[in-house]
N, C-alpha and C positions, 0 to 999 in steps of 0.2 A: 398401419391399421387406423381406420377412422374410429375413434372412441365414442361410444354412446355416453349419455349422461350417467346411466346406471353404472357402466363400467368405470367411468371416471371417478364416481364417488366411492364405489365399493373397493376399488383397487388403489385408492389414493393414500392409504395409510393415515387418513385424517384422524384427529384426536377427539374433537368435540364439535360435531356439526349440528348442534342444537338449533342453530338459526336456520337450518335447511330441513324443514319438516318433510316427511315422506310425501312424495307427489307434488311438492312445490317446484315449479320450473326454475331452472338456473337463470337468474337475472342477468341479462346481457348488459354490459356497461354502456354508458353513453359514448358514442363514437367521436365526440369532440374531446374526449379524455383518453390519456394513455392508460392502457390496462396493464397493471403492474403485479408482479409476484415479488415478495420480499423474503429473502432467505437469511435468517439470522435477525431477530427482531428486538434484541435487548442490548444494554450497554451502548456501544457505538451503533449497533443496529437500530436502537430506538431513535437516535438522532437522525439517522438516514430515513427511517420510516416517516418520522414527522416532517422531514424535508420534502417528501413526495406526496403528502396527503391531499394536496390540491388536485391530484389525479385520481383515477379509479383503482384503488387497491383491491384487486380481485382475490389474491391469495397471500397467506402468510405461512412461513415454514420455519420451524425451529425444533432441534432435537430435544430441547428442554421444555417439558409441558408447562412448567410455571411461566417461563418466559413467553411461550406462545400465547398463553392466556392473557398475560399482561400486555402483549402487543395487540391482541384483539380488543382489549379494553381501551387502549390508546385510540384505535380507529373508531370505536363506538363513541368515545367522548368527544373526539374532534369532529365527528360527523353527525352528532346528535342522534346516534343510533340508526342512521339511515343506511349504513353500509354493513354488510355481513360477509366478510371475506371467508373463503374456504380456508380451512386450517390443516396443515400437513406437518408431519415430522420428518419425512423423507423427500428431499427436493427432487429426486428422480420421479416420484409419483406426481409431484406438482407439474413437472415438465412433460409428463406423458400426454398432456392435452394442450399443446402450444397454441391451438386456435383460439383459446380464450385469453391469451396473453399477448402483449406487444413487447414487453420488456421485463427485465429482472434486475433487482438490486441485491448484491451479494455482500453480506456483512458477517460472515462466519469467521472461524479461526483461520489463520494463514494457510494451514496445511490443506484446507478444503476449498480455498478460493478457486484454484484452477479447475477442479472437478466440476464445480457448479457453473462457473463462467463458461467453460468450454462446452458443456452440455447445452447451455442456453444459446450460445452463438451458433452451434451446429443446427439448432432448431429455428434459426432465423430470428432470434430475439435480441433486441438491443440490451446492452449490459452496462450497469454502473457497479464497479467493484472497489471495495475498500483497498487502501494501501496495505502492504507493498505490492499489490496486484496479485502476486503468487509467492509460493514458498521457495522457488528455485529459478535460476536463469532459463532453463529449458522450458519450464511451464510458462514463463512470461513470454518467451519468443513464440510458443505455440499459440497463446491468446492473441498476440499481435497478428500472426498469420491468419488466424480464423477471422478476426475482425476485418482485415483487409479483403480476404477472399469473399466474405459475405456482404461487404459494403454496409456494415452496421454501425450505429452510433454508440460510441463508448465514452466512458469517463471514469477516471480513477479518483477515489476519495481523498484528494488533497485539497481540502476546503479552503485553506489559507490562500491558495492560488487566486481565488476570486476577490481578495481584499485589495484595497487601493494602495497600501504601503508597498507591496511587492512591485506594483506597476511603476511607482515612482523610483524605486531602486533600480529596476531594469532600465528605465529611461536615463538615469544618472550614469550608470555604468556604460551604456551604449553611446552616450554623448561625449565620453572621454573625460568626464569630470575628474577622475583620479588617474588619467593617463592609461597606458596599456596595462591590463591586469596581469600581474606576475604569478600569483597563486591565490587561493582562497582557503579560509579556515572555517570550519563548521563545528559547533559544539553543543552539547546538551547535558544538563546536570542530572537528569533522571536515569533510572536504570531498571532493566528487566534482566535478571541474572540468577545463576546458581540453582537452576531447577534440578530437583532430585526426586526420584520416585519414592514414595512412602510405602507404608504397609498396605498390602492389597486388602480389599474388602468388597462386598457387593455394591454395585452402583445404586444410587438412590432411585426410588421408583419413578420420579419425575424425569429422569434422564435416560435416553436411549444411548447407552455407552457404545454399542457397536456402530451406530450411525455417527456419533460424535467422532469416533476414530477415523471413519471414512477410509481414505487410501493408505493411512499410516499402518505400520506393523502392529498387529493385534497384541494387546497386553491386558492384564487385569486392571480393573479400576483402582484408583487410589485418590485420596484427597490431595488438594493443592494443584489441580490442573484446571478444572472448570468451576467458575468462569474466570477469564482474564489471565490467570497465572500460567497458562499454556505458552505465553510469550517467552517464558524462561527456559523452554525445552527445545532442543534442536529438532526433535521429531515433529513438533507442532507449530513452533513460532520461529521468529528470526531475530530475537533479542532486541536490545535497545536500538541497534543500527537499523533493523527492519521496521521498527515501530515509529521512529522519529525522523530518520534521515530523509524520507520522502517529503516531509513538511519543510525541513530546513534546507536541504540541498536543492530543492525545487527552484528557488530563486537564482541560485548559481547556474544551474543548467539553463534556465530561461534567459538570464542576462547574457550569458556567454555562448548560447546556442550549442550546448554540448550534447553529444550523442553518447554512445557507449565508450568506455575507456579502452586503452590498449594494454594497460598493465595495472595491476592492483597489488598492494602490499598491506597486510594486516598484522597487528601486533597486540600483545596483551599479556595477561597471566597465563599460567600453564593451562593447556587445553583440557577440557573434561568431556567425555563422550556423550553425556546426557544433557548437561546444562550449559547455557550460553554464558560468556565470561562477564565478570562483574565490572570490567572496564575494557575498552578497546580503542585503539587508534587505527585508522585505516587511511591509506593514501591512494587516490585514484588518479592515474596519469592519463590525460587526454591529449590528442593531437589537435591543435587549433591553428588557424591562419596566422602567419607572421607578418608584421608590418614590413612592407617592401617586397613581399612575396615569399613563397615557401611555407613551411610549417614549423611549429615549435611545440615543445611539451608544456602543458599547464597542469599543475597538480592541485587537486582539491583534497585538503587534509580534514579528516574527521577525528573527533575525540569525544567520548561519552563517559558518563558516570564519574568514577573517581579520577579519570584523566581529563575531565572537562576543564579543570583549572589551568591546563596548559594554555588555553586560548581565551578563557573568560576574562572580562574586565568589568570595572564598576558599572553597574546599571545593565549589564548583559550577562547574567549567569548562564544563559543559553543564547546562542546567536550565530551570526554569519559575519565574516570579515573578508572583504575584497582588498587585496594589497596591490596597489598600482604603482606606476613609475613616478607619479607626482602627488600621491596621497593615498588615503585608505577610506573605505566606507564600512561601517559596522551597522548591522541592522538586526531586527528580530521581526516578529509578525506585524507589529503595529507602529514601529518607529525606526529611524535611522539616524546616523551621526557621521559627519564627514570630519576627517582628521588629516593633519593637525588643525586644531580649532582656529589658531591665528591665521592660517592660510586661507580658511574658508569663511572668515568672519563676514565678508561682504559678498559672498558667493550667492548668485541668483540661479536657482534651479531652472532647467528648461521647462517650457510650457508642457503640460500633460499631453501626451500623444497616443498612449494606449487607452482605448475606450474602457469605460467602467464596465465591470461584469454585471450581467443581469442576475447573477447568483449562481453558485456552483451547481445546484440541482436544476435550476431553471435552464442553464446552458444545455445540459444533457436532454432535458425534456423538450426544449425548443428545437434541438437538433433532430429529434424524432418527428415532431409535428410540423416544423417549418423548414428543416434542412439547413439550419444555421450551424456554424462550426462550434465544436467544443474545444476548450483550451487544454484539457487534460486527457485527450483521447489516448488510446492505447499505443499509438505510434510514439507520441511525445512521452507520456508517463511510463510506458513500458521500457523505453531506454533509460529513464531515470531509475525505475525500480530494478531493472537488470543490473545496472551499475552497483546499486546498493547491496543486493544479495550476492554479487560477486565478491564483495568484501567479506561475507561470511565464508564463502568457498575458500578464499585465500587463507583465512584464519584456520579453517578446519584441516587444511593439508599442510600446515606449518610444522615446525619442529622446535625443540628447545633452542634458545638463543641467548648468548651472553657476549654480544659484540657492540660495536659503536652504533650510535643513533644514525638512522639513515638520512635525516634531514637536519643537519646541525643548525640551520637558521631558525628552527622552531624552538620556542620556549618549552622547557620540560619541568615537570614537577617531580616529586619523589617516586612516582610510579615507574618502576624499572621494568623494561621489557623482558619477559621470561620465555615468550613464545612468538615466533614470527613465521609467516608464510607469504609467498609471492607467486603470482601467476601472470602469464601473458594471456591476452584475450583477443581473439579474432572474431569480430562481430559478423563478418561476412559468412563464416562457416559455423559460428556458434560453438567454438572449441577453444580449449586452452592449450591443446597439444600435450597435455600432461594427464596420464591415465587416471591417477588418483583424483585429480580435480574434475576431470570430465565425468567421472562416476557420480559426482555430486550435482551435476547439472539437471538430472531428473532422478527422482527417488525410485525405489522399488515399490510398485503399487500392489496393494492387497487385491486378491482375486475378486473380481466384480466391480472394482473401482478404477480400472485402467483408463487412462486418458485416450 
């Protein structure tokens, strides 16, 4: 149905359209600018909003009226009041009129990423979506398929990918500076864990709790979920692994050209049905080319929160380590170190060969206006994100464990494994071949929120 301006405004679920006085015509954006709708405009969403303000921000959407107002103020301040975006609390109403949009930025809680992004892609809109792209492997694969089918420009919000340091690390690994990589370790000291539902109460007036829940199972409101702490809950977030691994494991996938794994093992404290664990180790097994022909296994080892000390070293409380046949490379977002130091004292790095990024947001916007490639498109970033959330699937289908450590060559701290799960993964079919694990590949969607 072709929507009229009147239908668009009255059915939009808009909160405060004071800037659109009755009878005022809807201002069409300049066509040399990308027309954007931004869904989720505070916390991480504010940074993403500010990153695209050089374009024409046509609409803002947030289920929290306070955040929506704050986002509108950001637009007004940064544009000297020259722009007055439409304001929505329901992204579905915003997308009801796709002819006024070219693209959508998604910065909502993990559990609603796929709902917003899929709806936008189906309407032919380009999409920038925060990491970890979606809540489950099945959702991620759906978004990958839609982006390919529609031929749209996509980018996942792994902003570190645009930095120079990761480029130098990739060049070093691919040049053979440390020989053939045997395995990689990735660790982060922060943690999102132990979510527990508190005493129920009425939702605050500024929050549309029904819309915030989106596709998740309906439940009464309680404190400790919105904003940000939803990451600690299986229903809404993906824990520390989902929050941080896309940034840190990115350089491993990039340097080693990894796709999706063939096997995943996750371990940690005893499983809880509501909250994510307060530490986790995960082991992602990939099949990679073998020198001389054939293939071999290469394992990427993850440790977070209380287990991060397994891999951490001085100067790198969080980081990445590539272990090769002739040396190691340790890095973080802005620095790297070749080891052993005496071996690399006179080492000269190869000349830079990977072009400098024009900027993470600019890549995506340039892809829309100029057809240039994006480096974190859903093909690449989707495989990375799918790998990571498979770590959560493996953990959730685990069982109590009191046996030997699976990788004895790894250093261990006092964090003893109490729970361990392991899955096989067939990327071609999108299945683990295990009923309990396959049941977690897509959630049960609330009526009216189906993908």
